[in-house]
C-alpha positions, 0 to 999 in steps of 0.5 A: 430737865428741859436743857438735858432733854434737848441736848445731842452729844459733845460738839453738837447744839440742842435738838427739842425733845430729843432724849425725852427719857432723860427726865425720869432722874429729875422726875426721881429727884422730885419725888424723893426731895419733896415727898420723903424729905420734907415730909417723912425725914420731918415728921419721922427722922426728927422725931426719933432723933427727939426720942434718942437725945430723950434716951441718952438724957434718961428721960425716956422712962419717966411718967407724964408727971415726972416729965412736967415736973422736969419741964416746969424746972427748966422753965423756972430755970431760964425764966426771965422777970419782965419789967412791966410799966408802972402808970405814971402820976403825972397827968400828961404821961399818963395820957400818952400811957393809957394811948400807947397801951390801948390795942387801938393804938397797937393795930393803928400802928400795924395799919401804917406799917402795913401801908408804909411798906405797900407804898414802898412797893409802888415805887417803879422807874421812870414814873410820873412826877406827880405820882412820885410825889404822892408817894413820897408825901405818903412815905413822910407821912408813915414816917412822922407817925412813927417818930410820934409813936416813939415820942409818946412811948419815951414820955409815957415809960420813960426812957430807961424803961422805954429802952429796957424792952427790944422791940423798943430799941428795934423800933427806935433804930428804924426811926432814926434810919427812916429820918435819915433817908428823908433828905439824903442830900443833907449829908455826904453819906448816902442813905438811900439804900436803908429806905429798905429797912422799914420793911424790917417794921413787919416784924412788928405783927410777929409781936402782935399775933400769938399764933404767929409768934408761937410758930416762929418760937417753935422753928427757933426751937427745931433749928438744932434737928432742921440743921440735920436734916438739911444735911441730909438732904444735902448728901442727896442733892450731891447724890443726884448730882454726881449722877447727872453728871456721870449720865449726862456730863 
């Protein structure tokens, strides 16, 4: 917008605040895309879109009880039986099971994940050697804690039950990649870039907090409708782009 305001004409350099009236196009664009698209379209058009789908499916005339019945039937059809870990008989495995199943242990791991992410953010170019060594030691401690967590869970649940859960597979892969990045000089493969994958552990927060999990689930279920709104938003972008090139090109 500022570049257009300062523009003069063909083969002429910019002049500060030459055509301030041209800012109106950008102001109108921001008002339409922000207020109408992100609010009106998402709240009204998507709702009407869902209403049209229900009308085509014939469910718009259902009573509330019938809608609940259909909803329960869909849940029963798509529901998957989750395997529940059984408390082991062996005393050592039972102790590990008690530890990894406790809320205190889960909150402790989440705290370590947050600290590990913070340590990764604190690194900077040309940092003092002592500072870099301290950060590296802190990262090694976090990696060791994550490795111990994986070992405890494998012992407590057993390998079969441990790898049955997707979250555990995700954690195990991150642990292996974290261990591979400890000393990149050992192998000819450069694993340094993989250190950034440790931040992926922040996704564990989604598992811990039900409200955040429900929010992401709602977002996932709305992807189809969001795609239609995004297409409409793209058309508005295109129209304003053509208008801008036609007026100021």
